[in-house]
SESEMI-416148 format. One record per atom (N, C-alpha, C, CB): x, y, z; residue in one letter. Coordinates in pm, whole numbers, plus 50000, padded with zeros to 5 digits. Glycine has a CB too. Layout:
N
XYZa/...
//
This chain:
412
476225009551001m/477625012151048m/477645017751186m/478355021650956m/476715025351239a/476685029951363a/476775019951462a/475625037251382a/476225008951454d/476234997951556d/477534990851544d/475034987851536d/478184991651448g/479594984051439g/479344970751366g/480264980751594g/478104968451301s/478054954851244s/478634953751131s/476864949951227s/478684939751094t/479794934550998t/479074934850857t/480364918251039t/477734936650845s/477124937950732s/477644947350613s/475944941250769s/477914960450676e/478394970550583e/479874969950567e/477984984350628e/480684963650676d/482004964850668d/482394952850560d/482674963950816d/481614941650533e/481884932750448e/482034938650317e/480984923250454e/481154949850284s/481314955450159s/482764961450138s/480244965850142s/483554963750228i/484904970250206i/485814960150164i/485464977350331i/485654948250202w/486764936250169w/486144928550072w/487204926050295w/486574927149942a/486134918849864a/487334913649759a/484964925249805a/487444901549703y/488524899449630y/487934897349485y/489374887649687y/488524902449397v/488064902749251v/488954899149147v/487654915149217v/489034894649029p/489884891548917p/490474906648908p/489054884948772p/491914905748885p/492784917448859p/492154927048771p/494074913348799p/491554921948656g/491014932548542g/489884941448592g/490414924648409g/489204936548711e/487904943248786e/488614950548875e/486754933348863e/489814953348939a/490244961049025a/490634974048976a/491144955149086a/489744983948978h/490094997348917h/490455007349046h/488755003548821h/491485012249047g/492065021949138g/491055033749146g/493515026649087g/490825038549278p/489915050849290p/490565062749229p/489575054249440p/489565071549190e/489935083749117e/490155095549218e/488805087349010e/490985106149203p/490895117849324p/489745126649276p/492415127949344p/489505135749355p/488415143249340p/488655152149209p/488165151349470p/487615156949145a/487965165749002a/488505177149044a/486685169848902a/488285184649140q/488985196349193q/490445194149194q/488515199849332q/491105182249254e/492395178949265e/492925177649138e/492575167849338e/492315170949042k/493065168048922k/493215183048837k/492205155748831k/492185188548869l/492215202448778l/493225210948839l/490745211348775l/493355210748972y/494515221349035y/495635213149002y/494475225549212y/495995200249001t/497345195048992t/497615197948852t/497525179749032t/496685195048747g/497245198948622g/497635212548589g/496425195548533g/496675221748626l/496935235048614l/498155240048672l/495945241848662l/498295235248794s/499535238448870s/500785234448819s/499475233148994s/500705222448756a/502055217248676a/502385223448559a/502005203448635a/501265228248494v/501595236948362v/502255250548402v/500175240248271v/501505256248492r/502025270448545r/503365268248613r/500955277648655r/503805258248686a/505045257248743a/506155252948622a/504925246548865a/505805245248525a/506545243648415a/506875256548340a/505885234548334a/505865263648306v/506205276248239v/506985285748316v/505045282848198v/506635286248442t/507615295448531t/509025292248539t/507195295548671t/509345279848551q/510855274248553q/511345274048444q/511085261548598q/510615273048318l/511275276048182l/511755287648169l/510495274648074l/510735299848203r/511065314148186r/512225316948275r/509845323648219r/512295312148395a/513465314948478a/514735308548467a/513145313248595a/514605295848380w/515755290448336w/516425299848218w/515425276148291w/515435304048126m/515855311548010m/516575326348043m/514575313447922m/515975330548165a/516265343748199a/517635341148281a/515015351348283a/518145329448320g/519275327948410g/518925328848547g/520275337348384g/517765329648598d/517335330648731d/517255318248809d/516135336548733d/518415312648865a/518325299248909a/517585299349033a/519635292748924a/517455309949129s/516865309849248s/515165309849216s/517455322649334s/514955311649085a/513365310949070a/513055297249033a/512735321148956a/514005289149015v/513595274648997v/513425266849121v/514605267448915v/512345264349161s/512015257849288s/511435244949278s/511165265649363s/511045238549392g/510745223849395g/509285223249337g/510865217049551g/508595212049394p/507235208649344p/506275218549368p/506745196649401p/505155221549291p/504315232049311p/503655229849451p/503315233149195p/503285238549523g/502515238649652g/503495235949794g/501335226449637g/504805233049755a/505605228349854a/505905241749964a/506955221849780a/505885254349900d/505995265249994d/504615268550041d/506685277549932d/503565263949990e/502215267550026e/501815260050133e/501285266049922e/502595247950197a/501915241250284a/501535248050427a/502645229950297a/500375245550478l/499835253850578l/500685248850701l/498175252350594l/500585256450812e/501465253950929e/500715242150995e/501655267251031e/501625231351046a/501075220551081a/500385221351222a/502035210851071a/499145215251263g/498535216351364g/499155208051486g/497275213351331g/498625211551607a/499185203551710a/498885188951714a/498795208751827a/499965182851742p/499855166151734p/498845161851815p/501155157951781p/498415151051776l/497215141851860l/497985132351956l/496175131151748l/497535133752075s/498265125652191s/498165111652142s/497545127252347s/499375105152193d/499575090452144d/498405082052174d/500815083552209d/497915083152299a/496805074052348a/495585078352264a/496505075552513a/495155091252230l/494115091452125l/494145087952017l/493745100052102l/495465089651948r/495745085351814r/495595068551817r/497305090851767r/496065062151923d/495935048351928d/494365041451935d/496735044752048d/493725051651985q/491895049851989q/491415052051862q/490995061352089q/491815063851785v/491245067851669v/491525059051561v/491615080451638v/492965056051560a/493375046851438a/494315034751497a/494275056251316a/493675027951567p/494465016751616p/494955004851497p/493545010051731p/495964997551523s/496454989651416s/495344979751385s/497814982751452s/495024977351261p/494064968251205p/494314954951228p/493944969951074p/493354946251255d/493484931551280d/493224923351142d/492404926851398d/492594930751044w/492434923150904w/491624912550907w/493684917950848w/490764909851023r/489944898051030r/488754898150900r/489214898051187r/488154909250870d/487344908850770d/488034907050629d/486594920350780d/489104912150615a/489874909650487a/490054893350487a/491424918550484a/490504888550576v/491054872550588v/489604864950550v/491734867250776v/488464870550609k/487284864050592k/486794864450439k/486294870150687k/487154876350375a/486864877750230a/487694866950178a/487214892350163a/488844865950188l/489704854450133l/489104841750141l/490974853250200l/488844838850267d/488214825650291d/487004823750204d/487804824050437d/485964834050198d/485024832450092d/485204829949967d/484424840850084d/486464835049925v/487014831349767v/487364817349753v/488404839549722v/488004814549854i/488764799849866i/487644788949873i/489764798550014i/486594792649943d/485684780749962d/484784780149842d/484824781650097d/484654792249771s/483714791149642s/484404786249527s/483094804649600s/485684781749541d/486214777449425d/485984763849379d/487454779349431d/485414764249277s/484814753349213s/485664741249194s/484344757549091s/486954743649172e/487964732949155e/488814732849288e/488904735349021e/488644721349360a/489004720049497a/490654721849497a/488454705149560a/491264717949402g/492814718549405g/493384727749329g/493444706949367g/492534738249262a/493104744149162a/493944756649224a/492024747649059a/495214759649170p/496234768749228p/495624782349219p/497654768049152p/495654789349334l/495014803449357l/496294812049383l/493864804149494l/496334823149312l/497334833649340l/496624846249383l/498224836449217l/497194851449496v/496304864149556v/497604874849550v/495514861449744v/497094887349466h/497814897449492h/497764904049624h/497574905249405h/498714906949696e/498784910349840e/499164926149824e/499974900349933e/498834933949941a/499274946949945a/500994949049942a/498604952750073a/501334959349859g/502724957049843g/503484965349938g/503144959749706g/503024973550030h/503994980850107h/504494971250208h/503424993650172h/505644971450252h/506344959450312h/506174959550468h/507934959650273h/505354967650522d/505124965050664d/503704961150694d/505494977050744d/503004960150580a/501514953450585a/501574939650610a/500704954950451a/500664934750682p/500814919550714p/500064912350595p/500104915250868p/500734901150598s/500234891550458s/498764886150499s/501424875750423s/497684891050423i/496374883750435i/496534868950418i/495364888850333i/497384864750308v/497444847650293v/498134841750420v/498414842250148v/499024848650460e/499654842650586e/498464840450698e/500894853250648e/497774852650732a/496894852350824a/495784841450810a/496404864550829a/495264841050673w/494354831750641w/494814816950663w/493984834150506w/496074814050638g/496734801150664g/496704798550799g/498124800450617g/497134808250914a/497244805851043a/495874804951094a/498034815551109a/494844810351034r/493394808851091r/492864793251056r/492314821151015r/493174789250935t/492584775650902t/493264766250938t/492344773050777t/494614766351000g/495424755651025g/496174749550902g/494634745951088g/496374758550794a/497144753750666a/498694756150715a/496704763550513a/499404749750629t/500894747850641t/501254760450593t/501594735650559t/502004771650666v/502544781950633v/503914781050585v/502414789450727v/504484782750467m/505724779250407m/506574790750451m/505654777050250m/507844785450499d/509034796050509d/510004794250404d/509834795250644d/510544807150340p/511404805750241p/512774803250290p/511334816650160p/513704798450200p/515044796050231p/515774810550252p/515694787150114p/516764810150320a/517774823850315a/518054825450159a/519424821650409a/518224838550149r/518554843050003r/519814836149944r/518794858949997r/520834835850058d/522024829549993d/522074815549974d/523144832350062d/521014808149986r/520764794249968r/519834792049867r/520334788150084r/519554800649774l/518524798849683l/519394792849565l/517654812649650l/520774793949533a/521274785949428a/521704773249482a/522354792549357a/521294768749582e/521694755449637e/520384746249643e/522384757149788e/519214752649624e/517914745349652e/517214745549533e/517054751149763e/516434736349530d/515184733949414d/513764739049473d/514974715949374d/513154749049403g/512104753849461g/510894744949490g/511784763749389g/510814735949387a/509724725049411a/509944715849532a/509604715949286a/511134711949538a/511564703449644a/511574710249793a/512964698749606a/511814723749789w/511854731249922w/510444731449961w/512504746349915w/509494734249865v/508034733749918v/507564722049970v/507124736849822v/507904710049881a/507214696449912a/507904695050054a/507564682549793a/509104696750087a/509404691550207a/508874697950324a/510674690850216a/508124709550302q/507494714850418q/506094711450416q/507664729250430q/505394703250312r/504094698950317r/503724688950432r/503804693150190r/502554687950461s/502244681050585s/501074671850524s/501784691750720s/501044661750483g/499994652150437g/499294659550329g/498984647350554g/497884659850341k/497034667250247k/496464681050300k/495864658250210k/497134686050392t/496754697950452t/497064708850347t/497474700050588t/496144719450335p/496514729350225p/497634739050279p/495184738150177p/498494743550201w/499474752850223w/499314765950168w/500584748150181w/500164774250245v/500164789150194v/501424796650192v/499274797250276v/501784802050067l/503174807750058l/502994821450045l/504024802449942l/503224828750155p/503004841850170p/504324849750102p/502764844650325p/504124860950051r/505224870249985r/506264863849896r/506014877350094r/505544860349802l/506474853449680l/507734861549653l/505624852649530l/507434874249672e/508584883649641e/509874879449701e/508294897649690e/509884874549839r/510884872049924r/511454857049880r/510344873450075r/510804851149784w/511164836749763w/512214836249627w/509664827249737w/512754847149572w/513514846349462w/514364857949475w/512754845549337w/515374857749355l/516334870049366l/516574871949197l/517984866449470l/516464885149155r/516644887149026r/518234883848961r/516214901349012r/518484871148980t/519784866448935t/519444851548866t/520924865649069t/520404846948768p/519904832748706p/519544822348816p/521094825748611p/520254819748936d/519994809449040d/518804815049080d/521074807049157d/518354825649124g/517384832549194g/515934828149126g/517714848449187g/516104830848998v/515024829248895v/514674814648883v/515464834948754v/515824805348881a/515604791748851a/514754785548970a/517004784348829a/515004788149078f/514384785349206f/512834788749209f/515124793349313f/512624798449174v/510954803249160v/510254797149046v/510764819849134v/511184794948950r/510544789348805r/510114772648863r/512014789348643r/511024767548928s/510734752148961s/509514752049062s/512134744049034s/509544761849154l/508414761649259l/507064764549167l/508684774249390l/506924772749084l/505744778049000l/505284766648911l/506154791148908l/506364759748851d/505894748048762d/505184739848840d/506974739948697d/505794734148962a/505054723149035a/503744727749092a/505894717449151a/503574742749122w/502334746049191w/501364747349085w/502414758849279w/501734752748950a/500814751648866a/500344738248809a/501164758948781a/501144728748806e/500834716648771e/500154708948870e/501874710848733e/499834713448995g/499084707549087g/499904695949168g/497884702449015g/501234693449140t/502044682949221t/502254685549360t/503354681249168t/502074697349408l/502344702249532l/500984702149620l/502974716349515l/499964697349568g/498814698249649g/497964711649618g/499274697649797g/497224712349722r/496234725549717r/497074735849799r/494564722949796r/497444745749711g/498404757949778g/497844769749722g/500104757649742g/498074779349807v/497694794149783v/498944803449787v/496644799149896v/499164811049694i/500544819049694i/499984833549692i/501634815649553i/500564840649790g/500684857249793g/501634862449735g/500804863349914g/501574873749640v/502724880649577v/502334894849551v/503174873749445v/503194901949565d/503154916149535d/503104918149397d/504274923249588d/502334929349336r/501934930049200r/503294933449125r/500734941249178r/504124941049189h/505554944749118h/506024930349076h/506804953049230h/506364922949182a/506994909749146a/506434902349071a/507234902249236a/504904902649063w/504364891948955w/504524896648816w/502814888548974w/504404909048811r/504654916348650r/505964911748612r/504674934648642r/507024913248693y/508254906548653y/508444893548638y/509094909148724y/507874885748736l/507814870748712l/507174863048574l/507044866048825l/506084872948557r/505684868048438r/506354868648306r/504674872648424r/507224875548310h/508464876648195h/509434865548202h/509384890148212h/509664858648309v/510814848848333v/510044836448359v/511854852848460v/508834834748378w/508144820948401w/506994820048294w/507504819448559w/507114810748199p/506084807848084p/504884803848142p/506514796647984p/504764799248265g/503494791848297g/502324799748317g/503644784048414g/501214793748335q/499984801048377q/499374799248506q/499014798448292q/498974811048557a/498114808648701a/496684808348660a/498314821348823a/495904797048681r/494624797148629r/493784805448712r/494094783948615r/494054809848851r/493114817248882r/493674827248971r/492084810148931r/493724839548961r/494214851249038r/493094861649080r/495284858548952r/493434863749215v/492424874749273v/493284886849341v/491364867549397v/492594898049361t/493154909149420t/492174913949509t/493594919149327t/492474921449617l/491574928549695l/491034942249611l/492304932049833l/489614942149607r/489094952049554r/489534965649601r/487874950249566r/490114975849539p/490544987849597p/489564996749676p/491054995149496p/489644999549797p/488645006249874p/488525020749833p/488955005150019p/487305025049796s/487135038749757s/487235049149888s/485715039849683s/487055062749875g/486895068749993g/485725066050081g/486955080849970g/484765062050026e/483485060150113e/483985047150201e/481915056950013e/484555037250137a/485045023850198a/486065028350301a/485735013050083a/486855037150281l/487785040250391l/487155046450510l/488835049150344l/486305055850470a/485565061250588a/484845051250671a/484585071250545a/484195041550614r/483595029950709r/484455022650782r/482875020150641r/485765019650712w/486635010850776w/487295017750903w/487675005950676w/487725033650874f/488315040250971f/487335042351093f/488835052550917f/486095045151067w/485125046751165w/485105032251259w/483675050251088w/484875021151202r/484755010051256r/486045007451350r/484515000551150r/487225010951282l/488435009751366l/488585018951495l/489575012351279l/487805030451470a/487985039751585a/486945034551702a/487665056051537a/485865028751661r/485015022651747r/485665010851820r/483845018651676r/486275002651754q/487064990451817q/488244994751901q/487624980751704q/488935008351866g/489805013851956g/489325019952072g/490515022051897g/488135021852098g/487655028752196g/487615044152208g/488245024252287g/487705048552084a/487695065252059a/486445070752104a/487865069751899a/486385080852154p/485105088752195p/484285092252080p/485445101852269p/483045093152086e/482095096151987e/482385109451932e/480725095452039e/482615112251834g/482845124051752g/483225124051608g/483765130651810g/483525133951585t/483965136151432t/485345138351419t/483295148151364t/485825135151298v/486985139551231v/486735149951119v/487655127851176v/487265161051143e/487025172551036e/488335178350981e/486185184851100e/488155181750866e/489325189250789e/489575202650836e/489035190550640e/490825206550861q/490835218750904q/490695229850815q/491835220050966q/490355243250859d/490155254750780d/488775252550713d/491345256950677d/487825247150782g/486485244650734g/486255237650603g/485865256550726g/487425225450595g/487135217450485g/486025208150494g/488215210550454g/485395204950596g/484165196950614g/484575184250713g/483575191750461g/483435177850715r/483815164850823r/484305154450721r/482335157950925r/485185147550796v/486005134950709v/485405121550771v/487935134850734v/485345119650910l/484555108750966l/483475113551038l/485295100251050l/482265107451025p/480945115351087p/480815108451223p/479385113650990p/479715114851295r/479225107951405r/478365098351369r/478635115751494r/477915088651463p/477105077451441p/475815082451369p/476805070151576p/475145092151409e/473925096651345e/473955101951198e/473415106951427e/475405107951179w/475515111251040w/475855099550950w/476515121651022w/476745089451008n/477005080550922n/475765071750884n/478055073450972n/474665069950965s/473585062950926s/472555071450862s/473065056251034s/473015083150831g/471995091650749g/470885098250818g/471345083350649g/470915097150961r/469975103551041r/470615115751105r/469415094151142r/470655126551038a/471145139651098a/470025143151203a/471345152150981a/470545150751315t/469485152251413t/469205165851401t/469815148051558t/469845176451319s/469375189751303s/469905195451190s/469645197851412s/469405206051129p/469785211951009p/471495214651015p/468865225950991p/471905218851150e/473305222651157e/474165208851146e/473595231051300e/473595197351138d/474485187451117d/474585181750968d/474145177351209d/474015191850892e/474035188150736e/475185196150691e/472595192050647e/476385191650720t/477475199750706t/478465196550572t/478215198150838t/479415201650519t/480105200550403t/480855185750440t/481115214450371t/480935177450347v/481805164950351v/482995167850284v/481165152550287v/484235166750347s/485475164550289s/485895154250180s/486145162350383s/486705159250085t/487225149849996t/488605144750031t/487235155449866t/488975146350152f/490225142150205f/490485125350189f/490235146750360f/489355118750228l/489505103850200l/489375099650058l/488495096250274l/488825106549988q/488755103049836q/490115105449761q/487605112049763q/490725116449830s/492315118949795s/493075109349826s/492955130049860s/492975103349951l/493565095150032l/493635082749940l/492845093650168l/492375077049904a/492145065449843a/493005065549718a/490695063649817a/492955074949623a/493455077049501a/494905075849502a/493045089149453a/495445084949628h/496885085049630h/497445070849681h/497385096949722h/496735062149757s/497125050649790s/497065039349689s/496485048049893s/496315042549579d/496175033049469d/495395021249511d/497505028749417d/494475022849616g/493695010249661g/494525002049757g/493285000749536g/495575006349797n/496334998649901n/495865000850044n/497795002249896n/495114993750117p/494684999750243p/495624999350357p/493514993750284p/496784992150335g/497764993450428g/498345009550434g/498884982650390g/498645011050299v/499315025650283v/498135035450332v/499835029350109v/496885034850305a/495785043650332a/495895046450495a/494315036650283a/495905032450571w/495835034350698w/497095041150764w/495545022250751w/498065038150711a/499325045050750a/499305059450735a/500435040150673a/498875065550641l/498765079950607l/497655086150694l/498445082050452l/496565077950725w/495355082250791w/496045084950936w/494035070350786w/496625075250975r/497225077551124r/498195086851125r/497845065451188r/498995090451042r/499965101051033r/499325112051023r/500875100150933r/498005113350966s/497555128850936s/496845133751074s/496355130050794s/496495126351160l/495535130151269l/496165139851367l/495055117451346l/495535150951373q/496135161451456q/494835166551576q/496685175151339q/495405174751673a/494385177751765a/493685189451724a/494885179351896a/492265187451769p/491375198751715p/491955213251763p/489805196751772p/491675223151667g/492045236451705g/490805244151751g/492745243551589g/491215255151794p/489995265051864p/488755266751744p/490735283251908p/488965265451643e/487925267051535e/487005254751513e/488635270251402e/487325242751564a/486735229551529a/485415229751638a/487945215651552a/484465222451568s/483265221151647s/483545213351767s/482185214951570s/482485214451849a/482555207851992a/482565192851966a/481235211852093a/482025187451881a/482155172151849a/483215168051784a/481145167151776a/484245173951762t/485485170351676t/486515164751780t/486125183951590t/486865153351759m/487895145651836m/489165146051787m/487595132451845m/489285148151654a/490445151051574a/490365156051450a/491125141251560a/491425161651389t/491375168551273t/492385163851172t/491515182251302t/492425168451043v/493465165250958v/493465176750849v/493285150650899v/494885179550826p/495115190350745p/494415189650589p/496635191450740p/494225199450530p/493785199350385p/494815190350322p/493735214450313p/494385183050217w/495015169350165w/496395177750086w/493735158350036w/496435188350040p/497725191949973p/498795195550092p/497495205249866p/498245198450231a/499175203450318a/499495189850406a/498565216850403a/499265179350368l/499565167250451l/501045163350420l/498535154750418l/501635163050551d/503045160750574d/503225145850520d/503485162850737d/503885143950392r/504035130650344r/505125132050270r/502915124650273r/505925119550233p/507085122050137p/506785124450008p/507965111850132p/507575134149957g/507485141449814g/508295133849728g/507985156849808g/508285136949600r/509065131149495r/510375138849486r/508305131349361r/511595131449478p/512855136849477p/512835147049357p/513955125649465p/513435158649373d/513565169449267d/514115164449153d/514375180649306d/515305157549161a/515665151749028a/516435136949080a/516785163348929a/515425127049057p/515785114149093p/516715107849011p/514735106549101p/517815102049042e/518995097048963e/518695081948909e/520375097449059e/519235077748817g/519205064448770g/519285053648869g/520205062848680g/520265055548955s/520705047249050s/519365044549163s/522075054149115s/518685057749190d/517575058049277d/516455048749235d/517085071749287d/516295050149095l/515165041049037l/515605026349049l/514845044548877l/516915023349016l/517305009749028l/517125003449162l/518635008648993l/517545010749264l/517465006149394l/515955004049445l/518215015749479l/515095013649403l/513745014049455l/513065000949385l/512975029049417l/513365000249266h/512834988549174h/513224976349229h/513344988849028h/514464973949277a/514814961949339a/514284959049478a/516164961349341a/513764968649537l/513254967949674l/511834964449669l/513434980949749l/511114969749555v/509634966349559v/509544952749487v/508664978049484v/510424948949411l/510464934749343l/510624923749448l/511704933549236l/511464927049547h/511844915849645h/511354919049792h/513474913849647h/510464929549800g/509884931749955g/511064934550031g/509084918250025g/511794942150001g/513084946750093g/514254938550064g/512824945350255g/515424943250091l/516764936050069l/517784943250162l/517274936549908l/518784935050214p/519854940250278p/520814944950178p/520434930950369p/521874954350233d/522574960550134d/523594952050073d/523144972150183d/523894938450124a/524844930950065a/524074922649943a/525554921750176a/522664920449957v/521924914349860v/521694925449737v/520584908949928v/521454938349782l/521394948949666l/522504947949589l/521294963249709l/523754945249637a/524954947249562a/525064937749434a/526154945049656a/524114924349476h/524184913349361h/523004917349242h/523824896449434h/521994924949286v/520954925349196v/520804939449132v/519714920949265v/521644948949165t/521714963149096t/523374964449070t/521014977149208t/523344971848954p/524674976048903p/525044988748968p/524694977548748p/524624992049081v/525235004549142v/526485004649242v/524195010649214v/527385012349228e/528665008749263e/528515012549437e/529915018049165e/529265005149503r/529095004649674r/528905018349728r/530474998349757r/529725028849697y/529645039849768y/528445050149725y/530945045649760y/528015049149609e/527105055349556e/525715047549597e/527435056649414e/525795036849611r/524625028549670r/524345033249797r/524895013749682r/525295034049866r/525205037050026r/524705052950034r/526875034750112r/525205061249940e/524985075149968e/523345076149905e/526275085949886e/522935070749804r/521565070049738r/520645065649840r/521495060449615r/520815053049918l/520125047850019l/519875056650132l/520725037050058l/520935063150173r/520815072850285r/519935083550243r/522165078550330r/520075089750126t/519305100450064t/517895097250079t/519655102449918t/517555084750010l/515995082449997l/515435078550157l/515665068149876l/516365075450232h/516035073650400h/515635089550430h/517645067250514h/516475097650416r/516275110750476r/514895116350420r/517535120750439r/514445114450293e/513385119250223e/512305111850254e/513585119550090e/512255100150343g/511155093250402g/510575083150284g/510015104450459g/511465078750202l/511075068950107l/511355054850159l/511765071349976l/512575054250223l/513005039950271l/513235040350416l/514335034650201l/513055030050483t/513465025850621t/514365013950620t/512245022650706t/515015010150747k/515785000950747k/515534991550876k/517045006550732k/514924979850863a/514554971550963a/515204958250967a/513244970150958a/515794952551087d/516484938951089d/517484939450969d/515394925951074d/518014949150950g/519254947750858g/518934949550701g/519904932850880g/517424952350688a/517244952650532a/516494965750516a/516364939050463a/516864970250389w/516104982550348w/514754978950290w/516904990750242w/513694986350335q/512384984950285q/511894999050240q/511444978450392q/510784997950146v/510045010850116v/509145014850225v/509225009649990v/508875026150288t/507905029650387t/506645029850316t/508175042750457t/505575028150422a/504325027150383a/504185041450307a/503325024250506a/504455051450394a/504025066350346a/504735067850199a/504625079650463a/505915061250196g/506835065050069g/506465055649947g/508525062850106g/505675045749973y/505495035149866y/504615040249758y/504885021949923y/503615050649768p/503135053749649p/503865064449546p/501915057749681p/504925070249621v/505885077649564v/506855070749475v/506525083749659v/507195060049546a/508125051349475a/507625043949365a/508675042449559a/506345040449367c/505605034949252c/505505045249137c/504175030549296c/504975056049179a/504805067249090a/505975070049005a/504495078949164a/507075069849075l/508535073148998l/508915060348912l/509905076349118l/508615048948940l/508885038948853l/507925039448734l/508845026448922l/506645041848763r/505665041448646r/506105052848536r/504065044548703r/506495064648595d/507065077048505d/508085072048431d/507625089648584d/509075062148470e/510105058748395e/510015044548329e/511235060148476e/508725041848310a/508475027648232a/508815018948280a/508935025148120a/509005016348413y/509085004548474y/507804995748489y/509605007148592y/507794983148488l/506554977348489l/505454981448591l/506804964548502l/504364980948549s/503344988948622s/502824980848753s/502074992248519s/502584987948871d/502014980248970d/500524981248994d/502664983149083d/499764988448906r/498444993048918r/497634980048972r/497904999048773r/496494981749034p/495524971749083p/495164960948977p/494234979049128p/494984966448858d/494474957648756d/495314951848642d/493484964148699d/496314948448727v/497594943448654v/497174930848594v/498914941148751v/497524929548485r/497194915448419r/498214902748444r/497154917748260r/
//
C-alpha cells in the first residue's frame, strides 16, 4: 500500500450477496462503555425524576464531557488529506461482478450506498461502459406513466441499460407503487433486455412488501472494516497530494493513519511501534459499512496538529466520543420518524411531495423539518429535503429503534 498499488486497494471493494455483508463491530471498550454509560444515565435520570429534580435530567451521556475542539485544518490541507473519492475501484469491482455473471441477461439488483450525496456506483459503471443510463419521470407524472413502457422507451437496441437510484422512481402512493411494479415485473421477466438496477436498502425492503416478484441476483458492497478504511483513506491522501506523515488521535490515542513504512509493516525504529487508535474501527461501525458516510465523517473529523503531536503528524482527529457529529434528538416525535422514513425511502423529497406521502399537517411538518435541519440530520438542496451524510446513521438508528424496516447491510 505504501506505493499506492491497486492490489491491496482491490480488497477494499468487493460485491457480495446481501446475506454475506456483515456490518463492522465497534471496539470492545466502546461497547462496554456505551452499555455501562446508558445504564448509569438511565438510573440517574430515574432517580432525579422521582426526586422531582428536573434540572438533573440531562441529554445523552457524554454530551457534557466532549473535549474542546482542536483548531480546524486548513481547507487546502483538508482537500489533500481527504479529497473527494472518484470511486473507480468500486466501479471496477462492480464490473467484475457483472462480467462473471453466468447468465448474460440475468437481471441484477445492486444495493447502493444510502446517503443521498453519495454518487451512484451503478450510474458510474453505466457511464464508463457506454450503457444507457435511465432517467426517471418527474414524480408528478408517475400516475400518468407505465413503468415498463417508460424504461423501454429509453432503451437503445441491445445496449445494456442501468437504472440508478430506484428509490427516486416511485412514491408511496397507489399510483407511485403501480409504476414501479410494472417496471420491476418487466425487468424480472427479462423483457427489457439486460439491465442493472441500483437501489437503497431502505427502499428495497419496503418494495419487497408491495412487489411479489423475485430478483434472481442481488449484490451489495462488502462493508469496509476499520482496516479497509485506513487503506482507502491513505490512498486518497496519496492521490490528493498530502505530505507524507501520520494522522493521530488527540490526547495520546495513537496513530490513525500510518506513515508508509508503518503501513507496509516496516517500522524504522522502536519509537515507530506506537499505539494504534481504534477511531477508524468506531467509524466503520458507526457508518454501518456505508463508505460515503465514513468518508464524510472522516473529512469532518480532521483537525490541525496540536503542540503535543509528533513531528510526523500532518493532521489529528478527536477521540471518537468527542467527534462533532449529529446526535439523536432527545425526544423524537412521531412526525420526525414519519418524515425521516419518507426521506430515506425516496432518496429525498420536496416539501410538496412530503405532504402527499406523510400524514403530517403542514405547519407541524415545516417546524419538524426545520428542527431536524438545525440538528444536522437534514439538508435542503435543489428544493428537496435530504438526510445528511453525517446524520444518516442517526436517522437509520432512530428508525430501527422504532421497528421500521431495517436498513442493515445483510438485508434479505
